[in-house]
C-alpha positions in Angstrom: -110.5 28.9 -46.8 -107.5 30.8 -45.5 -104.2 29.0 -45.7 -102.3 28.5 -42.3 -98.8 29.9 -42.1 -96.1 27.6 -40.6 -94.8 28.4 -37.1 -91.1 28.7 -37.8 -90.1 29.5 -34.2 -91.8 26.4 -32.9 -90.2 24.2 -35.4 -86.7 25.5 -34.6 -87.3 25.0 -30.9 -88.5 21.4 -31.5 -85.5 20.6 -33.6 -83.1 22.0 -30.9 -84.7 20.0 -28.2 -84.4 16.9 -30.3 -80.7 17.5 -30.8 -80.2 18.2 -27.1 -81.8 14.9 -26.2 -79.7 13.2 -28.8 -76.4 14.6 -27.5 -77.5 13.8 -23.9 -78.1 10.2 -24.8 -74.8 10.0 -26.7 -72.9 11.6 -23.8 -74.5 9.1 -21.4 -73.5 6.3 -23.6 -69.9 7.5 -23.8 -69.7 8.0 -20.0 -71.2 4.6 -19.5 -68.6 3.1 -21.8 -65.8 4.8 -19.9 -67.1 3.4 -16.7 -67.4 -0.1 -18.3 -63.8 0.1 -19.5 -62.5 1.4 -16.2 -64.4 -0.8 -13.8 -65.8 -3.6 -16.0 -64.4 -7.2 -16.0 -61.4 -6.1 -18.2 -60.7 -2.8 -16.4 -57.5 -4.0 -14.6 -56.0 -5.3 -17.8 -56.8 -2.2 -19.8 -55.4 0.1 -17.1 -52.1 -1.8 -17.0 -51.9 -1.7 -20.8 -52.5 2.1 -20.7 -49.9 2.6 -18.0 -47.3 0.6 -20.0 -47.9 2.8 -23.0 -48.0 6.1 -21.1 -45.8 9.1 -21.8 -44.3 10.9 -18.9 -41.6 13.5 -18.1 -38.6 12.2 -16.3 -36.3 14.5 -14.2 -32.7 14.0 -15.0 -30.1 15.5 -12.6 -26.9 17.0 -14.0 -23.6 15.5 -13.0 -22.4 17.0 -9.7 -19.3 19.1 -10.1 -15.8 17.9 -9.0 -13.7 19.2 -6.2 -10.1 19.6 -7.2 -6.8 20.3 -5.5 -4.6 23.3 -6.4 -2.7 21.0 -8.7 -5.8 19.6 -10.4 -6.0 16.3 -8.6 -9.5 14.9 -8.0 -10.5 15.2 -4.4 -14.2 14.4 -4.9 -16.0 13.3 -8.1 -19.2 11.6 -9.2 -19.1 8.5 -11.3 -21.8 6.5 -12.8 -22.7 3.3 -10.9 -25.5 0.9 -11.4 -28.1 -1.3 -9.8 -29.3 -4.5 -11.6 -33.0 -5.1 -11.9 -35.5 -7.4 -13.6 -39.2 -6.9 -14.3 -41.0 -10.2 -13.9 -44.2 -8.7 -15.4 -43.1 -8.4 -19.1 -45.0 -10.7 -21.4 -41.9 -11.9 -23.1 -40.6 -13.5 -19.9 -42.5 -16.7 -20.2 -42.4 -19.5 -17.6 -40.4 -21.7 -19.9 -37.8 -19.0 -20.6 -37.6 -18.1 -16.9 -37.1 -21.8 -15.8 -34.4 -22.2 -18.5 -32.4 -19.3 -17.1 -33.1 -19.0 -13.4 -30.4 -21.4 -12.3 -27.7 -19.8 -14.3 -28.7 -16.3 -13.3 -28.7 -17.3 -9.6 -25.3 -18.8 -9.8 -23.9 -15.8 -11.7 -25.3 -13.3 -9.1 -23.9 -15.3 -6.2 -20.4 -15.4 -7.7 -20.5 -11.6 -8.6 -21.7 -10.3 -5.2 -20.8 -13.1 -2.8 -23.5 -11.9 -0.3 -26.0 -14.8 -0.9 -25.8 -18.4 -1.9 -27.0 -19.6 -5.3 -30.0 -21.2 -3.6 -30.9 -17.9 -1.8 -30.8 -16.0 -5.1 -32.9 -18.6 -6.9 -35.5 -18.5 -4.2 -35.6 -14.7 -4.4 -36.0 -14.9 -8.2 -38.7 -17.5 -8.1 -40.7 -15.7 -5.5 -40.7 -12.5 -7.6 -41.7 -14.4 -10.7 -44.5 -16.4 -9.0 -46.2 -13.5 -7.3 -49.8 -12.8 -8.5 -48.9 -9.2 -9.2 -45.5 -9.4 -10.8 -43.3 -6.4 -10.8 -39.7 -5.0 -10.7 -37.1 -6.5 -8.3 -33.6 -5.0 -7.6 -31.0 -7.8 -7.7 -28.0 -6.2 -6.0 -27.4 -4.4 -2.7 -24.1 -2.7 -3.6 -23.5 -0.5 -6.6 -21.5 -1.9 -9.5 -19.2 -0.2 -12.0 -19.7 0.0 -15.7 -17.3 -2.9 -16.3 -19.3 -5.1 -13.9 -22.5 -4.0 -15.7 -21.0 -5.3 -19.0 -20.2 -8.5 -17.3 -23.7 -8.8 -15.9 -25.3 -8.3 -19.3 -23.9 -11.7 -20.3 -25.8 -13.5 -17.4 -28.7 -15.8 -18.3 -32.0 -13.8 -18.7 -30.1 -10.5 -18.4 -28.5 -11.1 -21.8 -31.8 -10.7 -23.6 -32.6 -7.5 -25.5 -33.7 -4.6 -23.3 -37.3 -4.9 -22.2 -37.5 -8.4 -23.7 -36.1 -10.3 -20.7 -37.2 -7.8 -18.2 -33.7 -6.6 -17.4 -32.9 -3.0 -16.7 -29.9 -1.1 -15.2 -30.6 1.8 -12.8 -28.0 4.4 -13.2 -27.0 6.6 -10.3 -24.1 9.0 -9.6 -21.9 7.8 -6.7 -19.7 10.4 -5.0 -16.1 9.1 -4.7 -13.1 10.5 -2.8 -10.0 9.2 -4.6 -7.8 10.2 -1.7 -9.9 8.3 0.8 -10.3 9.9 4.2 -7.7 12.6 3.5 -9.2 16.0 4.2 -12.6 14.3 4.4 -14.1 16.7 7.0 -12.9 19.7 5.0 -14.3 18.4 1.7 -17.5 17.8 3.6 -20.8 16.2 2.7 -24.5 16.7 1.8 -27.1 14.1 1.7 -27.3 14.5 -2.1 -23.5 14.1 -2.5 -23.0 11.2 -0.2 -26.1 9.0 -0.2 -24.1 6.5 -2.2 -20.7 7.1 -0.6 -18.0 4.5 -0.9 -15.5 4.7 2.0 -12.2 2.7 2.0 -10.7 1.3 5.1 -11.6 -1.3 7.7 -15.2 -2.4 7.9 -15.8 -1.1 11.4 -14.4 2.3 10.5 -16.3 2.4 7.2 -19.6 1.9 9.0 -18.7 4.5 11.5 -17.8 7.1 8.9 -20.7 6.2 6.7 -23.2 6.6 9.6 -21.6 9.9 10.5 -21.8 11.2 6.9 -25.4 10.2 6.4 -26.8 11.2 9.8 -24.9 14.4 10.5 -24.0 15.2 6.9 -24.1 18.8 6.0 -20.7 20.4 6.2 -17.5 21.4 4.4 -17.1 22.4 0.8 -19.7 20.0 -0.4 -22.4 21.8 1.6 -21.0 25.3 1.4 -20.8 25.2 -2.4 -23.8 22.8 -3.0 -25.7 25.2 -5.2 -22.7 25.5 -7.5 -21.8 21.8 -7.4 -25.2 20.3 -8.0 -25.9 22.0 -11.4 -29.3 22.2 -12.9 -31.7 19.3 -13.6 -33.3 18.7 -17.0 -36.4 17.0 -18.2 -36.8 14.2 -20.7 -40.1 12.9 -22.2 -40.2 9.1 -21.9 -42.5 6.4 -23.2 -43.0 3.3 -21.1 -42.3 0.0 -22.8 -42.7 -2.1 -19.6 -43.3 -1.2 -16.0 -39.5 -0.5 -15.6 -38.2 0.0 -19.1 -38.8 3.3 -20.9 -37.3 5.0 -24.0 -36.6 8.7 -24.5 -38.8 10.6 -26.9 -38.1 13.7 -28.9 -40.3 16.5 -27.6 -40.2 20.3 -27.5 -40.8 19.9 -23.8 -37.4 18.4 -23.2 -35.0 20.5 -21.1 -31.3 19.7 -21.2 -29.3 19.2 -18.0 -26.4 21.5 -16.9 -23.6 19.8 -15.1 -22.4 21.4 -11.8 -19.5 23.7 -11.5 -16.2 22.3 -10.3 -14.6 23.8 -7.1 -10.9 24.3 -7.2 -9.4 24.3 -3.7 -6.0 25.7 -2.5 -4.9 22.3 -1.1 -1.6 20.8 -2.1 -1.9 17.0 -1.9 1.8 16.4 -1.3 1.7 18.7 1.8 -1.7 17.3 2.7 -0.3 13.8 2.7 2.6 14.6 5.1 0.3 16.6 7.4 -2.2 13.7 7.7 0.4 11.0 7.9 2.6 12.7 10.5 -0.4 13.7 12.6 -1.7 10.1 12.5 1.8 8.9 13.5 1.9 11.2 16.5 -1.6 10.4 17.7 -0.9 6.7 17.7 2.7 7.0 19.1 1.7 9.1 22.1 -1.9 7.9 22.6 -3.3 11.4 22.0 -7.0 12.0 21.6 -7.2 14.2 18.5 -5.3 16.8 16.6 -5.4 19.4 13.8 -2.9 20.8 11.3 -3.2 23.8 9.0 -0.5 24.9 6.6 -1.1 28.3 5.0 0.7 30.4 2.4 1.8 33.7 3.8 1.2 36.0 0.8 -2.3 34.7 -0.2 -3.7 33.0 2.9 -4.2 29.9 0.8 -4.7 26.8 3.0 -2.3 24.2 1.5 -3.0 21.4 3.9 -5.6 20.9 6.6 -6.1 17.7 8.7 -8.5 17.1 11.5 -7.9 13.6 13.0 -9.4 11.7 15.9 -8.1 8.4 17.4 -10.3 5.5 18.3 -8.1 2.7 19.5 -5.7 1.9 16.7 -7.9 3.7 14.1 -7.6 7.3 13.1 -10.3 9.1 11.2 -11.8 12.6 10.5 -15.0 13.4 12.4 -14.9 17.1 13.2 -13.2 20.2 11.8 -11.3 21.3 14.9 -9.2 23.8 13.0 -12.2 25.9 11.9 -15.2 24.9 14.1 -13.3 24.2 17.3 -13.1 26.8 20.0 -10.5 26.4 22.8 -8.3 28.3 25.3 -5.1 28.7 23.3 -2.6 29.1 26.1 0.9 30.4 25.5 0.5 30.8 21.7 -1.7 33.8 22.5 1.2 35.5 24.2 2.1 36.9 20.7 -1.1 38.9 20.8 -0.3 40.2 24.3 3.3 41.0 23.2 1.9 42.9 20.2 -0.4 44.9 22.4 2.5 45.7 24.8 4.9 46.8 22.1 2.2 48.9 20.4 1.6 50.6 23.7 5.2 51.7 23.9 6.9 48.9 25.8 10.2 47.7 24.4 11.7 44.2 24.2 14.4 45.1 26.7 11.9 46.3 29.3 12.6 44.5 32.6 9.8 42.3 33.9 9.7 40.9 37.4 9.0 37.2 37.4 10.3 36.3 40.9 10.3 32.6 41.6 7.7 31.9 38.9 4.6 32.2 41.1 2.2 35.2 41.0 -0.5 35.5 43.7 -3.9 36.7 42.6 -6.9 38.0 44.5 -9.2 35.3 45.8 -6.5 32.9 46.8 -5.6 32.0 43.2 -2.2 32.0 41.6 -0.4 31.8 38.2 2.6 29.6 37.9 5.4 29.1 35.3 6.1 25.5 34.1 9.7 26.0 35.0 11.9 27.9 37.4 12.8 31.4 35.9 16.4 31.9 34.9 16.5 35.1 37.0 14.0 37.0 39.1 14.0 39.8 36.5 14.1 39.2 32.8 13.6 41.3 29.7 10.3 41.2 27.9 12.0 39.4 25.0 13.4 36.7 27.3 10.0 36.4 29.0 8.5 35.6 25.6 11.3 33.2 24.6 11.0 31.2 27.8 7.2 31.5 27.8 6.8 32.8 31.3 3.1 33.0 32.4 4.0 35.2 35.3 6.0 37.6 33.2 3.2 38.2 30.8 0.5 38.5 33.4 2.5 41.1 35.3 3.4 43.0 32.1 -0.2 43.2 31.0 -1.6 44.1 34.4 1.0 46.8 34.9 0.4 48.3 31.5 -3.4 48.1 31.3 -5.1 47.0 34.6 -3.3 49.3 37.0 -3.9 52.2 34.6 -7.6 51.5 34.2 -7.2 50.6 30.5 -8.4 47.1 30.5 -11.1 48.0 27.9 -8.3 49.3 25.5 -6.5 46.0 25.8 -9.7 44.0 24.9 -10.5 46.4 22.1 -7.0 45.9 20.7 -7.4 42.1 20.7 -10.8 42.5 19.0 -9.0 44.6 16.3 -6.7 41.7 15.8 -9.6 39.5 14.7 -10.3 37.7 18.0 -13.9 39.0 18.3 -15.5 37.6 15.2 -15.5 34.5 13.0 -12.8 34.5 10.3 -15.4 34.6 7.5 -13.9 31.9 5.4 -17.2 30.6 4.2 -16.6 27.2 5.7 -19.7 25.9 7.3 -19.7 25.7 11.1 -17.0 28.3 11.7 -16.5 29.1 15.3 -17.3 32.5 16.9 -14.6 33.5 19.5 -15.5 34.0 23.1 -13.7 37.1 24.4 -15.2 38.7 27.5 -15.2 42.4 28.1 -14.8 44.5 31.4 -18.4 45.6 31.1 -19.5 42.0 31.6 -18.4 42.0 35.3 -22.0 41.9 36.5 -22.8 38.7 34.5 -19.6 37.0 35.6 -17.9 37.1 32.3 -15.2 39.4 33.6 -13.6 39.4 37.0 -10.6 40.9 38.8 -8.1 38.3 37.4 -9.4 38.3 33.8 -6.6 40.5 32.4 -3.9 38.4 34.1 -5.3 35.1 32.7 -6.0 36.6 29.3 -2.3 37.8 29.0 -1.1 34.2 28.8 -4.0 32.7 26.8 -6.7 31.7 29.3 -10.2 33.2 29.8 -11.0 33.3 26.0 -11.8 30.7 23.4 -10.7 30.9 19.8 -10.2 28.5 16.9 -6.7 27.3 15.8 -7.3 29.1 12.5 -7.6 32.4 14.4 -4.3 31.8 16.0 -2.6 30.9 12.7 -4.0 34.0 11.0 -2.3 36.3 13.5 1.1 34.5 13.1 0.6 34.6 9.3 0.1 38.3 9.5 3.4 38.7 11.4 5.1 36.6 8.7 3.6 38.9 6.1 5.1 42.0 7.6 1.9 43.0 9.3 -0.5 42.4 6.4 -3.4 40.2 7.6 -5.2 38.1 4.9 -8.3 36.0 5.2 -7.6 32.2 5.1 -8.7 31.0 1.7 -9.7 27.4 0.9 -11.3 27.8 -2.5 -9.6 29.7 -5.3 -12.0 29.4 -8.2 -15.1 27.8 -9.7 -14.9 26.5 -13.3 -17.0 24.5 -15.8 -20.7 23.9 -15.7 -22.5 27.0 -17.0 -19.4 29.2 -16.7 -17.7 30.3 -19.9 -14.7 31.6 -17.8 -13.5 30.6 -14.4 -14.9 32.5 -11.4 -12.0 33.4 -9.2 -12.0 34.3 -5.5 -9.5 37.0 -4.9 -7.2 37.3 -1.9 -9.0 39.3 0.8 -6.9 41.6 3.0 -8.5 41.9 6.5 -6.0 44.5 7.8 -3.2 46.0 5.6 -1.1 46.7 8.7 -1.9 45.3 12.2 1.1 47.2 13.6 4.0 49.4 12.6 6.9 47.9 10.8 9.1 48.4 13.8 6.7 46.4 16.0 6.4 43.6 13.5 10.2 43.4 13.3 10.3 43.1 17.1 7.8 40.3 17.0 9.7 38.5 14.3 12.9 38.8 16.3 11.1 37.4 19.4 9.6 34.4 17.5 13.0 33.6 16.0 14.5 33.7 19.5 12.0 31.1 20.7 13.4 28.7 18.2 17.1 29.7 18.7 17.2 30.0 22.5 13.7 29.3 23.9 11.1 26.6 24.1 11.0 25.6 20.4 14.6 24.5 19.9 13.3 21.3 18.4 12.7 23.2 15.2 16.4 24.3 14.8 18.1 23.0 11.8 21.2 23.9 9.7 19.3 24.5 6.4 16.6 27.1 7.1 15.4 29.2 10.0 12.0 28.9 11.7 10.1 31.4 13.8 7.6 29.8 16.1 5.9 29.7 19.5 5.0 26.7 21.7 1.9 26.4 23.8 0.8 23.9 26.5 -2.7 24.8 27.6 -4.9 23.0 30.2 -8.4 22.3 29.0 -11.6 21.9 31.0 -11.2 21.8 34.7 -7.6 22.9 35.6 -5.4 20.6 37.5 -2.0 18.9 37.4 -2.8 15.3 38.1 -3.4 12.3 35.9 -6.3 12.7 33.4 -5.9 16.4 33.0 -6.5 17.3 29.4 -3.9 19.5 27.5 -3.8 21.3 24.2 -0.2 21.1 22.9 0.5 23.6 20.1 3.3 24.7 17.9 2.6 27.6 15.6 4.9 29.7 13.4 6.3 30.3 10.0 9.3 29.5 7.8 11.8 30.3 6.4 12.1 33.0 9.1 14.3 35.3 7.0 11.9 35.3 4.0 8.5 33.8 5.2 6.6 31.7 2.7 4.4 29.4 4.8 2.8 29.5 8.3 1.7 26.4 10.1 -0.1 25.4 13.3 -0.2 22.0 14.9 -2.6 21.4 17.9 -2.9 18.1 19.6 -5.3 17.2 22.5 -4.1 14.6 25.0 -4.6 13.6 28.6 -1.8 13.4 31.0 -1.3 9.9 32.1 0.8 6.7 31.9 -0.5 6.1 28.4 0.7 9.6 27.2 4.4 10.0 27.1 4.2 13.8 26.6 1.8 16.7 26.6 4.0 19.6 25.8 3.8 21.7 22.7 7.4 21.3 21.8 7.6 17.5 22.1 4.0 16.6 21.0 3.2 19.1 18.3 6.8 20.1 17.4 7.8 17.0 15.5 4.7 17.3 13.2 5.5 20.9 12.5 9.1 20.1 11.7 8.1 17.2 9.4 5.8 19.4 7.4 8.3 22.3 7.2 11.0 19.9 6.0 8.8 18.5 3.3 7.8 21.9 2.1 11.5 23.0 2.1 12.9 20.1 0.1 10.1 20.3 -2.5 10.3 24.0 -3.0 13.6 24.6 -4.8 13.1 28.4 -4.7 13.3 28.3 -0.9 16.8 26.7 -1.0 20.0 28.8 -1.4 21.9 28.8 -4.7 24.4 26.0 -4.7 27.1 28.0 -6.3 26.8 30.8 -3.7 26.2 28.6 -0.7 29.1 26.2 -1.4 32.7 27.6 -0.9 34.9 27.2 -3.9 37.6 24.5 -3.5 40.5 24.5 -5.9 41.1 20.8 -6.9 44.1 20.0 -9.1 42.8 18.9 -12.5 43.2 15.2 -13.4 43.5 13.8 -16.9 44.3 10.1 -17.4 47.5 9.3 -19.2 47.4 8.0 -22.8 48.4 9.0 -26.3 49.6 12.6 -26.3 47.1 13.7 -28.9 44.2 12.3 -26.8 45.5 13.9 -23.6 45.8 17.4 -25.3 42.3 17.1 -26.8 40.7 16.4 -23.4 42.7 19.2 -21.8 41.5 21.7 -24.4 37.9 20.8 -23.8 38.3 21.3 -20.1 40.3 24.6 -20.5 43.4 23.1 -19.0 46.9 24.0 -20.1 49.4 21.2 -20.9 53.0 21.9 -20.1 55.7 19.8 -21.6 56.3 18.5 -25.1 55.0 15.2 -26.6 54.6 14.0 -30.1 51.3 12.8 -31.4 52.1 9.1 -30.8 53.9 9.5 -27.5 52.3 7.9 -24.5 52.3 10.4 -21.6 51.3 10.6 -18.0 50.1 13.8 -16.3 50.8 15.5 -13.0 49.5 18.8 -11.4 51.2 21.9 -12.6 51.9 25.2 -10.9 48.2 26.1 -10.5 44.8 24.6 -10.7 44.5 25.1 -14.5 47.8 23.5 -15.5 49.0 19.9 -16.1 52.5 18.7 -16.8 52.8 15.9 -19.4 55.6 13.4 -19.2 56.5 11.1 -22.0 56.6 7.4 -21.1 59.8 5.8 -22.4 59.8 2.1 -22.6 62.5 -0.4 -23.4 62.1 -3.9 -24.7 62.5 -6.5 -21.9 61.5 -4.0 -19.2 58.2 -3.3 -17.6 56.5 -0.2 -19.1 55.2 2.6 -16.9 51.4 2.6 -16.8 50.6 4.4 -13.6 48.1 7.2 -14.4 46.6 5.4 -17.5 43.1 4.1 -17.8 42.6 0.3 -18.0 42.3 0.2 -21.8 45.5 2.1 -22.4 47.4 0.1 -19.7 46.3 -3.2 -21.2 47.5 -2.1 -24.7 50.8 -0.8 -23.4 51.7 -3.9 -21.3 50.5 -6.4 -23.9 52.4 -4.7 -26.7 55.6 -5.6 -24.7 54.7 -9.2 -24.8 53.5 -9.3 -21.2 50.3 -10.5 -19.6 48.1 -8.4 -17.3 46.2 -9.0 -14.1 44.1 -6.1 -12.7 41.7 -5.2 -9.9 39.5 -2.1 -9.3 38.4 0.5 -11.7 39.3 4.1 -12.7 42.9 4.7 -13.5 46.1 2.8 -12.5 47.5 3.8 -9.2 50.1 0.9 -8.6 51.8 -1.8 -10.6 54.0 -4.8 -9.9 56.7 -5.4 -11.0 57.6 -1.6 -11.1 58.4 0.2 -14.3 61.9 -0.5 -15.6 62.4 -3.9 -14.1 63.6 -6.6 -16.4 61.1 -9.4 -17.2 60.9 -12.3 -19.6 58.2 -12.3 -22.4 55.0 -13.8 -21.1 55.4 -12.7 -17.5 52.4 -11.2 -15.7 52.2 -7.6 -14.6 49.7 -6.9 -11.8 48.0 -3.4 -11.9 45.6 -1.9 -9.4 43.1 0.8 -10.4 41.3 3.3 -8.3 
């Protein structure tokens, strides 16, 4: 019988099928077990336990960079602040432990925050502990400092070890402004920077500014340099210990944070203080609506102070950056641009300009008027500028450009001075000027009277910073520089500071001869024109006033005016330029609306502060003070002492005296010579002590057996009885010193 060979292929297939079935059964069991664990009777408990022990990656933001003044003072910084919290779901927080500490914790929280009673805090704590699904509860509404956190760690329940009593402290970075509202609008805000802002001041004002910052909040340096300030976030692996308590874990996945870069501004806080305080004073004193101040360094364009204030009743605050983002008809301060165009076109300062009676009729029944009666019907161009004649400038510009068909050249010249584009400072919200052109006549932007209005600052809208930049260029000899608010970035990921260089917009806006004529005219406005309020005996100022109607033009009560003073100082060697613009309404509540009387005092206060704090601006005392020859004075006394003092002072002593002789001194033949006279005394007579100091006079008189009565200080100028009179021992000699 033939033996049967085994079927190897069939056996292998059978075995594979058996293994397949086995793995399928095992997989089904595992899957079933997973479902049982997840959704079985103990599923909720197991899921919570897994969540408690889970690892996760936590994003950690770097510290936001600081904003600094030019002198290094902190203008904006982020500090660590904390929220208190407790997790009622930790196993270690047993009912007995909670009941033992809840009263003490409620009392401590009530005393620390003062926003709820002890009973209210206790009710809140008990409600959180008794909930069926216990969880984390924040205990405080306001942020607390590190020192307050250390105090809170000693409260009942919170004093237990981390995670044991459920206590945890949420750390957040709070943006703080050490100088309060000073330059607040310029420093700016972003939601990230100011979502935990703390604002000093009255409660009502705090809420108003807080709402403005959080609702409107993207502006200023904080927003413009946000990418530099915010730094780079890192990642940290954490392991949960409780629902709210986790510990960091070493991991190759961890990424360290990078703190933000610090922004160094050009602001000088001493100058910023006087700008803000004086503008505040003027707004409140005259009931004005709002105002702006900018102080700029001539050479660099560095903004040393900038204030934008608004009045609400008796409160003053910053809400809008009028200096940079505002756009207004400048009025008479724009006459400098018109004067520059006229001079560059060949007109001279002594050119005669007809102003008549101060009224200029225009087509369409309109007219231009001066605020005052002209001195004479015809004045020189320089005097027209000094007295700020609207009629004079309108006629000069029309005669030079309109009647010759060159209005477009006039506009192009103004555009070349920077009045056609934003300044490009990088400050968010910067205004774009409105300057119409002759080709816009069909759209209504230009009309027959446009050149006449434009000549004295109407029919265009520019920011105060545009105006100041032109005046700063004149102060700089014609060199126009871009205003600069930030000088450098430092820290963070930078090994070396990143500086922002001075940017020259135009190396020469006009010829040196024209710039000299402008400077002479501006100095004349202060010496003999509308800005005499700035005259002082210590330093010279070159400036121009402006009083411009805003909105609908009129002369009655309620008409809004922009009062401006702009210029530079010292006029003979300019270092700083400044503009002060204040908006007000004409009315019984406003005592003045003129540039000279409303804006002028603020300009003067700022200039005075700068002058007295900058010693290099002041004349040398030795050269500024005439020499006065004063006869030398040396008190009388022992001859050797008198000669030693005289030698130290470089004074020649005439006359002879022995070492022990007592001498008096008197002026000699010149300012470097003294004559010494020996005092000769006789027993029984009053000695001569006039010219001596008190100590020597006492010794001399008492050595003769006499008593002394004296008054005053210095050296002896009179005595009684007089020297040489006979007296008995023990008598009193009265001496007077001065």
